[in-house]
C-alpha positions, 0 to 999 in steps of 0.5 A: 281141263278134261277130255275135249274135242278139238272143236269148240262147241259153246252155246249159240249165244257165246262164242261163235265159230270165226268167219273168213276174215278171222282166220288170221287169229287162229287157233285163237277164236275170238268172241265176235258177239261180245262188244265190250271187250276182246275175248279170245278162246284156245281149245285145250285137249285134256289136263295135264295139257299135252306137250306139243299144245304147252310148247306152242303156247309157251312160245305164244305167251313169250312173244305176247309178253314182249309185245305187252311189256315192251310196247304197251309198257305193261308188267306181268303177274302170275297166280296159281290157283291153290286147288291145282297144286296137288298132286301133280304140281305139289313137288315143283311148288315146294322145291321153288316156293322159297324162291317164288315167294308165293302169298295167298289170295283168292279168286272169287266167283260172282257172290261166292262167300268163304266156305265155313269150318265144318261143324261137329255134325259135319265132322262126325258124318266125314269120320263115320263115312256117311258123308264123302270128303269133298275137297271143293266143299271145304277149300275156297278158290285160293290162289298163289301170287308169285312175288318173284318176277321169273314169269317164264319159269313159272310157266315152265313150272305150272302151265297146263294143269288148269290153274295158271292165270296171268295178268298183264298190268300198268306198272306201280312206282312204289314197287321200285326197289330203293338204290343202295349206296356202294358202301352198304353193298360192300358191306361184309354183312351183305356178301354172298347174298343178292341184296338187290333181288331181296330188295325187289321182292320186299318192294314188290310186296307193296304192290298197290294192286293187293289192296285195290283188288280187295276193295273191288272184289272183296265186297261182302267178305270184310267181316269174314275172319279169312279176310284179312289174311287174303293179299288180294281178291280177283273174279274168277273169270270164265266165258259166261262172266264176260257175257253176263257180268253186270256193267259196274263189275265189268268195269271193275276188272280193268281197274286192275289189269289190262289184259287177262290170261288164263287157263279155264277148265270150265271152258275147256281151253284158254281165255285171253281177254283185253279192252286194248286193240290187240287183233293186229298184233296178235295176228302178227305174232301168229303169222310169225309162228308160222313162218317159223314152223310153230303150229298148234297141234289143235290146228291153226293152218 
């Protein structure tokens, strides 16, 4: 995420330094001028994320997940930006991909179109080295959604490299796997295989958020040949988008997810956003972490 100082210095029209009454939310800094949702920012010094910051953040997300999944009856879905896989995450990604079952989608900046394949003239310029190869110019902000529900393992593997997004959504009843009768489970053809896990993955692939997100955030891409291959499309959200997005776009976000938690290299940290009233619950998590001796290296005392 680039070398940063530990002090957040956004433009004056963006996040402001928290006042004394909000110290209970440290090390998260709330965007107090933003009224249409709650937005919190956590500073991250560099990418890869320092081990102390990652350990603290892992513990925080574990506890937040319990609050949101058990208390608010949400479920968690994990996404990894394709551009962050190479080179640091390539080996763990390839090693675990058969079990995690990643499927391809897109995180899209406002109005962004998908890059077109290079023309012959552009290929010639690249071949002759008249033009430097720029990965970002030719590759869209593709993302991998992990169908396998092992969110904690996915965080352990991929958090800290600038590309992890965690969305908490309402449950989708369509994804409940069917119950097989005992006589089928005892069939020799199924022995040695985790049939229930296979059924769960197959059912997860029918998750309604995929088509819903394509309808909401794929407007303008429908005629692109790549569109059909994208299982989901989400907005690329950074601090600026929370302040500048038109109301109609802002309202679309919350039709698909309830809580947004993501690494944001552009903002040099982590973003946590929701329209739920989570201040007290987040403050409670942070207070208990301090009691347990867990302090964010960036400073939260």
